[in-house]
Backbone bond lengths (Angstrom), bond angles and torsions (degrees), N, CA, C in turn:
res aa  C-N    CA-C-N  psi(-1)  N-CA   C-N-CA  omega(-1)  CA-C   N-CA-C  phi
1 M - - - 1.470 - - 1.494 110.63 -
2 T 1.272 116.77 136.22 1.474 123.47 -178.96 1.475 110.63 -99.80
3 Q 1.339 115.36 131.47 1.449 122.47 174.45 1.555 107.96 -116.03
4 W 1.359 115.32 122.14 1.477 120.98 176.14 1.507 108.41 -90.32
5 I 1.341 116.58 128.19 1.457 121.63 173.63 1.476 109.90 -112.87
6 E 1.329 115.87 137.63 1.466 121.33 176.43 1.541 107.99 -81.85
7 V 1.328 116.24 129.61 1.447 118.67 -174.98 1.537 112.65 -115.78
8 G 1.366 116.26 3.04 1.494 119.45 177.95 1.496 111.57 126.10
9 S 1.291 114.11 -171.03 1.474 120.44 -178.84 1.499 111.20 -101.66
10 L 1.290 117.49 160.73 1.467 121.15 178.40 1.509 112.67 -56.55
11 E 1.330 114.92 -37.18 1.466 119.13 -178.02 1.510 113.80 -67.64
12 E 1.323 117.01 -16.98 1.486 119.71 -179.39 1.529 113.02 -82.71
13 I 1.353 116.36 -5.71 1.450 119.97 176.33 1.503 105.63 -115.52
14 P 1.345 118.04 123.96 1.436 120.67 179.84 1.528 113.00 -67.52
15 R 1.315 116.64 147.17 1.483 117.07 174.69 1.504 110.04 -57.31
16 L 1.302 116.61 137.56 1.463 123.55 -179.50 1.552 110.22 66.14
17 G 1.332 116.33 27.84 1.462 121.87 -179.06 1.505 111.96 -134.52
18 A 1.336 112.05 -171.37 1.485 118.80 -176.69 1.508 111.12 -146.09
19 R 1.292 114.24 162.33 1.468 121.97 175.26 1.523 105.47 -131.65
20 V 1.321 116.95 136.53 1.491 120.48 174.44 1.491 109.86 -91.62
21 V 1.338 113.74 134.02 1.437 123.12 178.68 1.512 108.02 -120.28
22 Q 1.260 117.10 126.13 1.455 121.22 177.28 1.548 108.25 -85.89
23 S 1.286 113.58 134.28 1.484 118.88 177.18 1.542 107.45 -133.38
24 R 1.288 115.88 170.42 1.487 119.52 177.67 1.515 110.93 -65.46
25 F 1.377 118.92 -13.00 1.403 123.07 179.71 1.493 113.42 -100.65
26 G 1.333 117.60 5.14 1.462 121.37 -177.40 1.525 111.91 113.94
27 D 1.316 116.72 -176.76 1.458 121.38 -177.65 1.515 110.61 -76.90
28 L 1.339 114.65 136.13 1.476 123.01 174.55 1.549 106.75 -113.37
29 A 1.299 115.56 142.44 1.459 121.50 172.94 1.516 108.66 -104.08
30 V 1.311 118.26 123.40 1.463 122.03 179.62 1.510 105.19 -110.17
31 F 1.354 115.28 118.52 1.450 122.70 -172.26 1.539 110.83 -107.37
32 R 1.347 114.64 149.59 1.453 122.72 174.22 1.521 109.35 -124.20
33 T 1.310 117.30 123.73 1.457 120.05 179.98 1.491 111.89 -84.01
34 K 1.327 117.20 175.32 1.464 123.05 177.41 1.506 112.43 -56.12
35 D 1.347 116.63 -36.87 1.472 121.96 -178.59 1.513 112.78 -99.12
36 D 1.343 117.01 26.19 1.451 125.26 172.38 1.518 116.04 65.84
37 K 1.324 117.11 23.35 1.482 119.00 171.25 1.574 106.00 -79.49
38 V 1.263 115.97 147.27 1.504 122.07 -178.32 1.511 109.72 -120.22
39 F 1.331 115.82 133.25 1.465 122.17 178.73 1.531 107.97 -133.26
40 A 1.302 117.01 155.40 1.463 122.24 175.51 1.539 110.50 -130.64
41 L 1.290 117.57 130.77 1.451 126.38 177.93 1.538 110.33 -132.43
42 R 1.318 114.58 156.79 1.508 117.55 170.33 1.517 103.02 -63.09
43 D 1.268 117.77 138.49 1.466 124.35 -176.49 1.542 109.57 -82.74
44 K 1.333 114.49 58.34 1.473 119.93 -177.85 1.508 108.78 -154.40
45 C 1.313 114.66 115.72 1.509 119.86 176.67 1.524 109.14 -64.33
46 P 1.332 118.34 140.81 1.455 120.97 179.81 1.544 113.01 -71.38
47 H 1.350 117.86 -11.91 1.423 120.52 -179.19 1.580 111.54 -79.12
48 K 1.319 116.80 -69.32 1.431 121.04 -177.08 1.539 113.29 -128.41
49 G 1.319 113.96 15.16 1.502 118.76 174.08 1.534 114.52 80.55
50 G 1.353 118.48 18.56 1.434 121.63 179.95 1.530 110.42 -62.65
51 A 1.344 115.39 153.37 1.471 120.98 179.32 1.532 109.73 -77.31
52 L 1.350 115.15 104.66 1.473 119.76 -178.75 1.526 111.68 -63.10
53 S 1.326 117.65 -25.40 1.480 120.01 177.40 1.496 112.50 -61.57
54 Q 1.327 118.76 -17.92 1.455 122.63 -178.30 1.522 111.10 -96.58
55 G 1.358 115.39 1.26 1.448 120.61 -176.52 1.530 112.75 -83.36
56 I 1.312 115.43 179.49 1.450 123.38 179.48 1.532 108.97 -97.07
57 V 1.313 114.40 127.01 1.475 120.89 179.36 1.550 107.30 -92.93
58 H 1.337 113.05 130.68 1.464 119.26 178.65 1.520 107.68 -147.95
59 G 1.361 115.36 124.78 1.478 118.33 -173.86 1.527 108.57 59.68
60 D 1.308 115.34 -130.59 1.462 121.29 178.78 1.554 110.90 -107.30
61 N 1.352 113.00 34.21 1.499 119.42 -177.34 1.523 108.74 -132.72
62 V 1.313 115.70 162.92 1.452 123.91 171.58 1.544 108.61 -130.98
63 T 1.308 117.54 136.91 1.455 120.73 177.55 1.556 107.33 -101.20
64 C 1.322 113.40 125.23 1.469 121.15 -178.98 1.527 109.51 -62.94
65 P 1.340 118.55 135.69 1.465 120.42 -177.69 1.532 114.41 -74.44
66 L 1.328 117.62 -11.33 1.494 118.72 -179.20 1.546 113.25 -83.68
67 H 1.308 116.39 -53.08 1.461 117.93 -173.01 1.522 112.89 -134.80
68 N 1.328 116.33 21.31 1.468 123.23 175.49 1.526 117.20 60.72
69 W 1.334 114.85 26.28 1.496 115.75 173.53 1.526 107.34 -71.33
70 V 1.311 115.66 140.21 1.460 121.67 178.52 1.484 108.51 -100.05
71 I 1.350 117.49 123.40 1.455 122.67 -177.93 1.520 109.34 -116.43
72 S 1.333 114.62 133.06 1.480 121.16 177.50 1.532 109.78 -68.84
73 L 1.311 117.33 129.48 1.438 121.06 174.80 1.516 111.81 -72.27
74 Q 1.326 116.09 -24.06 1.500 121.44 -177.31 1.494 110.83 -73.67
75 D 1.333 118.41 -46.50 1.461 119.54 -173.44 1.539 115.00 -126.64
76 G 1.324 117.53 -0.51 1.461 121.65 177.50 1.511 115.58 77.21
77 E 1.337 116.14 4.79 1.494 121.48 -176.54 1.558 109.78 -82.21
78 A 1.332 113.76 142.02 1.483 120.41 172.20 1.520 106.67 -68.35
79 Q 1.331 115.99 142.62 1.459 124.03 -177.32 1.535 110.72 -99.03
80 G 1.329 116.04 165.10 1.487 119.71 177.07 1.499 111.45 68.02
81 Y 1.336 116.96 -139.90 1.430 123.15 -174.21 1.527 111.90 -82.67
82 D 1.324 117.41 -12.37 1.481 121.28 -178.10 1.520 108.99 -76.67
83 T 1.331 116.30 150.36 1.438 120.58 176.62 1.526 110.44 -128.38
84 G 1.296 113.68 142.52 1.458 120.13 -179.12 1.500 108.73 147.15
85 C 1.337 115.34 167.83 1.456 120.06 -176.29 1.524 108.94 -151.36
86 T 1.317 115.60 144.44 1.424 120.84 170.27 1.503 108.11 -115.01
87 R 1.315 118.58 154.40 1.471 122.38 -174.90 1.527 110.23 -71.68
88 T 1.334 113.25 138.46 1.462 121.29 174.26 1.540 109.84 -103.00
89 F 1.311 115.58 158.54 1.461 121.60 178.33 1.487 108.74 -130.37
90 Q 1.326 115.55 137.61 1.466 121.02 178.07 1.514 110.51 -63.75
91 V 1.330 116.27 141.64 1.485 121.85 -179.02 1.511 107.03 -125.03
92 R 1.301 115.74 140.39 1.484 120.50 172.20 1.542 108.64 -134.22
93 M 1.306 113.91 149.47 1.457 121.50 179.81 1.532 108.43 -111.20
94 E 1.298 115.98 135.63 1.459 122.91 169.45 1.509 105.66 -121.48
95 G 1.304 116.34 101.42 1.464 120.43 -171.36 1.551 107.33 65.01
96 R 1.310 115.65 -121.19 1.454 121.70 177.89 1.530 113.87 -99.64
97 Q 1.354 116.41 -1.22 1.475 121.34 -177.95 1.536 108.76 -87.58
98 I 1.338 112.75 141.75 1.491 120.70 -177.18 1.510 108.28 -106.18
99 F 1.329 117.99 133.85 1.464 124.21 173.87 1.506 108.16 -123.25
100 V 1.328 115.94 144.55 1.489 121.80 178.90 1.533 106.41 -124.56
101 A 1.327 114.75 136.05 1.462 121.49 -177.96 1.536 111.24 -86.80
102 L 1.300 116.65 130.47 1.452 122.81 172.37 1.517 106.22 -116.97
103 T 1.316 117.05 138.72 1.463 121.92 177.39 1.545 109.44 -123.18
104 A 1.316 115.29 163.14 1.427 120.35 -178.12 1.541 112.52 -59.88
105 T 1.335 117.20 -27.55 1.469 120.27 178.71 1.499 115.00 -60.59
106 E 1.337 118.40 -26.23 1.442 121.29 179.32 1.531 112.19 -63.71
107 E 1.299 118.24 -25.24 1.483 121.34 178.96 1.473 112.12 -59.79
108 S 1.319 119.21 -28.70 1.469 121.78 -178.54 1.476 114.32 -86.78
109 D 1.350 120.03 -8.56 1.466 123.30 179.61 1.535 112.34 -72.18
């Protein structure tokens, strides 16, 4: 079963920035790109668990602030020679409001 949670408006997330949203499954990082695309990932780098929300957004990627791993905002996969993945969450917009999908499977992560 999918539960959609409202996480705020587009204007509440700076361009090339992120907002942390607490959920019953842990912290989620909701990112806004330069061209106003919105993505949601678990706020945890697959390498050493760094807070991706504190990273640098560029294109459709974020660079982890701890060890410079580049993570795709689209699929959560590490880029380049690094390997690993962080969970992604489906995002939907209703006007300027952002909603993130949580499913029962996140409870086991």
